[in-house]
C-alpha positions as CSV (number, residue, x, y, z in Angstrom):
1,M,90.1,107.2,105.1
2,K,93.5,108.3,104.2
3,N,96.0,105.7,104.1
4,S,98.4,108.1,106.0
5,I,96.6,107.3,109.1
6,L,99.4,104.8,109.9
7,N,102.1,107.4,110.5
8,R,105.1,106.3,112.4
9,R,104.1,107.7,115.8
10,R,100.8,105.9,116.0
11,F,101.7,102.8,114.4
12,L,105.0,101.6,115.9
13,Q,107.2,102.8,118.5
14,H,110.0,100.3,119.0
15,S,112.1,102.0,121.4
16,A,109.3,102.9,123.6
17,A,107.4,99.7,123.5
18,G,108.9,97.9,126.5
19,V,109.0,101.0,128.7
20,T,105.3,101.9,127.7
21,A,104.1,98.3,128.7
22,A,105.9,98.3,131.9
23,A,104.6,101.8,133.0
24,L,101.0,101.0,131.9
25,A,101.1,97.8,133.8
26,K,102.1,99.2,137.0
27,R,99.5,102.0,136.7
28,H,96.6,99.9,135.5
29,S,97.7,96.4,136.7
30,L,94.1,95.3,138.2
31,H,90.8,96.8,139.2
32,A,90.6,97.9,142.9
33,A,87.9,95.0,143.5
34,N,90.5,92.2,142.6
35,K,93.6,93.8,144.1
36,A,93.2,92.1,147.6
37,A,93.2,88.6,146.2
38,N,95.4,89.5,143.0
39,K,92.7,88.0,141.0
40,L,92.8,88.6,137.1
41,R,89.4,88.3,135.5
42,V,89.3,87.5,131.8
43,G,86.5,87.3,129.2
44,V,86.9,85.4,126.2
45,I,85.2,86.1,122.8
46,G,84.9,83.6,120.1
47,L,84.8,80.0,121.3
48,G,86.4,78.0,118.4
49,R,90.0,79.1,118.6
50,G,89.0,80.7,121.9
51,M,88.6,77.5,123.7
52,A,92.5,77.3,123.6
53,H,92.3,80.7,125.2
54,V,89.9,79.4,127.9
55,K,92.0,76.3,128.7
56,N,95.2,78.5,129.0
57,Y,93.9,80.9,131.4
58,L,92.3,78.1,133.4
59,K,95.8,76.8,133.9
60,L,97.2,80.2,135.2
61,S,97.3,81.0,138.9
62,D,94.7,83.4,140.1
63,V,93.2,84.1,136.7
64,E,89.5,83.7,136.4
65,V,87.5,83.2,133.1
66,A,84.5,85.6,134.0
67,Y,82.9,85.5,130.7
68,V,82.6,83.2,127.7
69,C,81.0,85.0,124.7
70,D,80.0,83.6,121.2
71,V,77.2,84.4,118.7
72,D,76.8,80.5,118.4
73,D,74.8,79.4,121.5
74,N,76.2,75.9,121.2
75,R,79.6,77.1,121.5
76,T,78.7,79.3,124.5
77,A,77.1,76.4,126.2
78,N,80.2,74.5,125.8
79,G,82.5,77.1,126.9
80,L,80.6,77.6,129.9
81,S,80.6,73.9,130.7
82,V,84.4,73.8,130.3
83,V,85.0,76.8,132.7
84,T,82.3,75.8,135.4
85,K,84.0,72.3,135.6
86,S,87.6,73.9,136.2
87,Q,87.0,77.0,138.5
88,A,84.9,77.7,141.5
89,A,84.2,81.3,140.7
90,A,81.3,82.2,138.7
91,C,81.5,82.5,135.0
92,R,78.7,83.9,132.6
93,G,77.9,82.8,129.1
94,I,76.8,85.7,126.8
95,T,76.3,86.5,123.1
96,D,77.1,90.2,122.9
97,L,80.7,91.2,123.8
98,R,79.6,94.6,124.8
99,R,77.7,93.2,127.7
100,M,81.1,92.2,129.4
101,L,82.6,95.5,128.7
102,D,80.2,97.0,130.9
103,D,81.6,95.1,134.0
104,P,83.9,97.3,136.0
105,H,85.6,94.3,137.6
106,L,86.6,92.7,134.3
107,D,90.4,93.4,133.7
108,A,91.0,91.9,130.1
109,I,89.4,90.5,127.2
110,S,90.7,87.7,124.9
111,I,89.6,87.9,121.3
112,A,89.4,84.9,118.9
113,A,86.3,86.1,116.8
114,P,87.0,86.2,113.0
115,N,89.3,88.7,111.5
116,F,86.8,91.4,110.7
117,W,86.0,91.6,114.5
118,H,89.6,91.8,115.7
119,A,90.1,95.7,115.4
120,P,86.7,96.9,116.4
121,A,86.4,94.5,119.4
122,T,90.0,95.7,120.5
123,I,89.1,99.2,120.2
124,L,85.9,98.8,122.2
125,G,87.9,96.9,124.8
126,C,90.5,99.6,125.3
127,Q,87.8,102.3,125.4
128,A,86.2,100.2,128.2
129,G,89.5,100.3,130.1
130,K,90.2,96.5,129.5
131,H,93.6,95.1,128.6
132,V,93.3,92.9,125.4
133,Y,94.8,89.7,123.8
134,V,93.7,89.6,120.3
135,E,94.3,86.8,117.8
136,K,96.4,87.3,114.6
137,P,96.3,88.9,112.2
138,G,94.5,91.5,114.6
139,S,92.9,93.6,111.8
140,H,91.0,93.1,108.8
141,N,92.6,95.8,106.7
142,A,95.5,98.7,107.0
143,A,93.5,101.2,108.1
144,E,92.2,99.3,111.3
145,A,96.0,98.3,112.2
146,G,96.6,101.9,112.7
147,L,93.2,102.4,114.6
148,M,93.8,99.8,117.1
149,V,97.3,100.8,117.6
150,A,96.1,104.3,118.3
151,A,93.2,102.9,120.6
152,A,95.8,101.2,122.8
153,R,98.1,104.2,123.2
154,K,95.2,106.7,123.9
155,H,93.5,104.6,126.5
156,K,96.8,103.3,127.8
157,R,95.9,99.6,127.5
158,L,98.2,96.7,126.9
159,V,97.3,94.6,123.8
160,Q,99.0,91.4,122.9
161,M,98.8,90.0,119.4
162,G,98.5,86.1,119.1
163,N,101.7,85.4,117.3
164,Q,102.7,83.0,119.9
165,R,106.0,82.0,118.5
166,R,107.2,85.2,120.0
167,S,107.1,83.5,123.3
168,Y,108.8,80.2,122.2
169,P,112.2,80.1,124.1
170,L,114.1,78.5,121.4
171,I,112.8,80.9,118.9
172,I,113.8,83.8,121.1
173,E,117.1,82.1,121.2
174,A,117.5,81.6,117.5
175,I,116.7,85.3,116.7
176,Q,119.3,86.3,119.4
177,R,122.0,84.1,118.0
178,M,121.4,85.6,114.5
179,R,121.7,89.1,115.9
180,E,125.2,87.7,117.4
181,G,126.1,86.7,113.8
182,V,125.8,82.8,114.0
183,I,125.1,82.8,110.2
184,G,126.7,86.0,109.4
185,R,124.7,88.9,107.7
186,V,121.3,87.8,107.2
187,L,120.3,88.7,103.5
188,A,117.1,86.8,102.9
189,S,114.2,84.7,104.3
190,R,111.8,82.2,102.8
191,S,108.8,80.8,104.4
192,F,106.6,78.1,103.4
193,Y,102.9,77.1,104.1
194,S,101.5,73.8,102.6
195,S,98.3,72.1,103.5
196,G,95.4,69.8,102.1
197,R,92.5,72.1,102.1
198,G,89.4,70.8,100.1
199,S,86.9,72.8,98.3
200,I,84.5,74.9,100.1
201,G,81.9,74.4,97.5
202,K,79.2,77.0,96.2
203,G,77.1,78.3,99.0
204,K,73.2,78.3,98.8
205,P,70.9,80.7,100.7
206,A,69.6,79.0,103.7
207,P,67.7,79.8,107.0
208,V,69.9,81.0,109.6
209,P,70.4,78.1,112.3
210,K,68.4,78.8,115.5
211,H,71.5,78.5,117.6
212,L,73.3,81.3,115.8
213,N,72.9,85.1,115.9
214,Y,73.9,85.9,112.4
215,D,73.1,89.5,112.6
216,L,75.6,89.9,115.6
217,W,78.3,87.5,113.8
218,Q,78.3,90.1,111.1
219,G,78.8,92.9,113.5
220,P,80.9,95.6,111.8
221,A,80.7,94.0,108.5
222,P,78.1,95.3,105.9
223,E,75.2,93.0,105.7
224,R,75.2,90.1,103.3
225,P,72.6,87.3,103.2
226,Y,73.3,84.1,105.0
227,K,74.7,81.2,102.8
228,D,75.3,77.6,104.2
229,N,79.1,77.4,103.4
230,L,80.4,80.3,105.2
231,I,80.4,79.6,109.1
232,P,82.2,78.6,111.0
233,Y,85.4,78.7,109.0
234,N,85.0,79.4,105.3
235,W,84.6,83.1,106.0
236,H,88.5,83.2,105.8
237,W,88.5,82.8,102.0
238,H,86.0,86.0,101.5
239,W,87.6,89.5,101.3
240,H,84.5,90.8,102.9
241,Y,85.3,88.9,106.1
242,G,88.9,87.6,106.0
243,G,92.4,88.0,104.3
244,G,92.8,84.4,102.8
245,E,95.8,82.4,103.7
246,M,98.1,85.4,103.6
247,A,96.3,86.8,106.8
248,N,95.5,83.2,108.1
249,N,98.9,81.5,108.2
250,G,101.2,83.9,106.4
251,V,101.1,86.4,109.5
252,H,102.9,83.7,111.4
253,A,105.6,83.2,109.1
254,L,106.1,86.7,108.0
255,D,106.2,87.8,111.6
256,L,109.2,85.5,112.1
257,A,110.7,86.7,108.9
258,R,110.8,90.2,109.9
259,W,111.8,89.6,113.3
260,G,115.1,87.5,112.1
261,L,115.7,90.0,109.1
262,D,115.6,92.8,112.0
263,V,113.4,95.0,109.6
264,D,110.4,97.1,109.8
265,L,108.2,97.7,106.4
266,P,109.1,96.9,102.9
267,Q,109.4,99.4,99.9
268,R,107.9,97.0,97.4
269,V,105.6,94.1,97.5
270,T,104.4,91.6,94.9
271,Y,102.0,88.6,95.2
272,G,101.4,86.3,92.2
273,G,99.2,83.0,92.2
274,G,95.5,82.2,92.1
275,R,92.7,79.9,93.0
276,Y,93.6,77.0,90.9
277,H,92.5,73.8,92.7
278,F,88.7,74.2,92.8
279,D,85.8,76.2,91.0
280,D,84.0,77.4,94.2
281,D,83.2,80.3,96.2
282,Q,86.8,81.0,97.5
283,E,88.0,84.4,96.4
284,S,91.6,84.2,97.7
285,P,94.5,82.4,96.1
286,D,95.2,78.8,97.1
287,T,98.6,78.9,95.4
288,G,101.0,82.0,95.5
289,T,104.3,83.6,96.0
290,A,104.6,86.8,97.6
291,L,108.0,88.9,97.7
292,F,108.8,91.6,100.3
293,D,111.6,93.9,99.2
294,F,113.2,95.8,102.2
295,G,115.9,97.3,100.3
296,N,118.7,95.6,102.0
297,C,117.2,92.3,102.2
298,T,114.0,90.4,101.1
299,A,111.3,87.9,102.4
300,I,109.5,85.4,100.3
301,W,106.2,83.6,101.3
302,D,105.4,80.3,99.2
303,Q,102.0,79.1,99.6
304,S,100.4,75.7,98.7
305,S,97.0,75.5,100.5
306,C,95.5,72.5,98.7
307,L,98.8,70.4,98.0
308,R,100.9,69.2,101.0
309,R,104.1,68.9,98.9
310,K,105.0,66.1,101.3
311,H,108.0,65.0,99.2
312,E,109.8,68.4,99.7
313,A,109.7,68.3,103.6
314,L,109.4,72.1,103.5
315,P,110.5,74.1,106.7
316,F,108.6,77.0,108.2
317,V,111.0,79.8,107.8
318,V,114.6,79.9,106.5
319,F,117.1,82.6,107.0
320,Y,119.9,82.8,104.5
321,G,123.2,84.6,105.8
322,N,126.5,85.1,104.4
323,N,128.1,82.5,106.5
324,G,125.4,80.0,106.6
325,T,121.6,79.3,107.3
326,L,119.1,78.9,110.1
327,T,116.0,76.9,109.8
328,M,112.8,77.3,112.0
329,T,110.4,74.5,111.9
330,T,106.6,75.0,112.8
331,G,107.3,74.2,116.4
332,N,109.8,75.3,118.9
333,K,113.0,74.3,117.0
334,Y,115.9,75.6,115.1
335,I,118.5,74.0,112.9
336,I,121.9,75.7,111.8
337,H,123.7,74.8,108.6
338,D,127.1,76.1,107.3
339,L,127.7,77.2,103.8
340,A,128.6,73.7,102.7
341,G,125.0,72.5,103.8
342,K,126.4,70.5,106.8
343,E,124.3,70.5,109.9
344,V,126.2,72.3,112.7
345,E,123.3,72.4,115.4
346,T,119.9,71.4,116.2
347,K,117.8,72.6,119.3
348,S,114.2,71.7,120.1
349,A,111.7,71.7,122.8
350,P,107.9,71.2,122.9
351,A,105.8,74.1,121.7
352,S,102.9,75.7,123.7
353,D,100.8,78.8,123.5
354,F,100.8,78.7,127.4
355,L,104.0,80.9,127.4
356,H,102.3,83.6,125.2
357,F,99.2,83.9,127.7
358,T,101.5,83.9,130.7
359,N,103.3,86.7,129.2
360,F,100.0,88.6,128.7
361,V,99.1,88.1,132.3
362,N,102.5,88.9,133.7
363,A,102.6,92.1,131.7
364,I,99.4,93.3,133.3
365,R,100.3,92.1,136.8
366,N,103.9,93.0,137.1
367,G,105.1,95.1,134.1
368,E,106.6,92.2,132.1
369,K,107.4,93.3,128.7
370,L,104.8,92.0,126.1
371,N,106.4,89.8,123.6
372,A,103.9,90.6,120.9
373,E,103.0,94.3,121.6
374,I,100.3,95.3,119.3
375,G,102.3,98.2,117.5
376,D,105.1,95.7,116.5
377,G,102.6,92.9,115.8
378,Q,100.6,95.2,113.3
379,V,103.7,96.0,111.4
380,S,103.7,92.3,110.5
381,T,100.2,92.2,109.7
382,L,100.6,95.1,107.4
383,L,103.0,93.2,105.3
384,C,100.0,90.5,104.7
385,H,97.6,93.6,103.9
386,L,100.1,94.9,101.2
387,A,100.5,91.5,99.8
388,N,96.6,91.1,99.5
389,M,96.4,94.8,98.0
390,A,99.1,93.7,95.4
391,W,97.3,90.4,94.5
392,R,93.8,91.8,94.4
393,S,94.9,95.0,92.3
394,G,97.1,92.7,90.0
395,S,100.1,95.1,90.6
396,T,103.2,95.6,92.3
397,V,102.8,97.8,95.5
398,D,105.5,100.4,96.0
399,F,105.3,101.6,99.6
400,D,106.8,104.3,101.5
401,P,107.8,103.0,105.0
402,A,108.5,106.7,106.4
403,K,104.8,107.8,105.4
404,R,103.1,104.6,105.9
405,S,101.5,104.9,102.5
406,I,101.1,103.4,99.1
407,V,103.1,105.2,96.2
408,D,101.1,106.1,93.0
409,N,98.8,103.0,92.9
410,P,95.1,104.0,93.4
411,A,93.9,100.5,92.7
412,A,95.8,99.1,95.6
413,A,95.2,102.2,97.8
414,K,91.5,101.9,97.4
415,L,91.8,98.6,99.5
416,W,93.4,100.4,102.5
417,A,90.1,100.5,104.3
418,R,86.8,99.2,104.4
419,E,83.0,100.2,104.7
420,Y,81.2,99.3,108.0
421,R,77.6,98.6,108.9
422,P,76.0,101.9,110.3
423,G,76.9,102.3,113.9
424,W,79.8,100.0,113.9
425,E,82.4,102.4,112.4
426,P,85.6,102.2,114.7
427,Q,86.2,105.4,116.6
428,V,89.6,106.4,118.4
């Protein structure tokens, strides 16, 4: 698949995003069967992180969780138990997401399955006429990023990406204040991630647990034998399934960085580091620094997945202007310092995903603009894909933002797309 698939028209339409969301929502707000009661029926896919989706939808007025779906029967049973205790309307527990897509009375799906499922499930949902909430990063690779945006446009569906800080009121306020010049011209950003992850060990072949449909878990990914240290979480650190820490947590920070810098795509990306802490099955780096050069400003991502660096009291994202700095913490908070380093102002409030799900539902119901529309969200995700391509190819990636293509780097360009299991190739 040619990397030019992510041309500007299919990938991002900043000026039209709000108008498109409003128009589509008015035209396709609810299925006829639910209009009288103004009910919105949602199916949730992937009941690890997806349980947060379930609990947020259950808090929303006139929203029904109609399906809970997971390839792990234990998770499905738990999800069904939570829903049936909280709502009067019927809910079905299923294994295969395609069964819910056949329901003409289902309005939306909410995807929290592994990364390699994000784009294929989103595309299937759009084709079935459902609006979609999809967790970050939203795509496994750069080609999928373009395909899922194209599917949303073609089928006129609203697709919200799960970078929830886009709905935090004080983060929105902080961005607006930077636009108004509170720290002057914003020249750079740095983002930090530190954690205390342990070793994932070395997996051994093992029988597939009876409660797990491993064949369906693999879905669009080419088949590989089951091993005992892959599921439910360590797939993140295998390129076959995930995007490492960059696509796991980097996407949150880099989305804020790009938003605050008011930029689109970079012209050059580097990513240095490695898997230093443990000798195990992890393929992605645990320590590293990525730099994104936008021409007139830069963004840096500093990662330490296995050492918390507690003594440094690292912020989440810092913006550097010619008149001061603005710092965002991991929650709904920002701090402004002047050039002398003196704290000028601090604002904080509780952080909650609820506002992001509320925004998604309101967009479907009454045309409210999506805070993380998939076209814009996948620009941030593409930063992560480019960084991973740089690391995996051991090179600096020069990028042409206008053409949405890698420049003269066959080793990196080879990683633009992936192979699929026969019959699972995404089609738009």
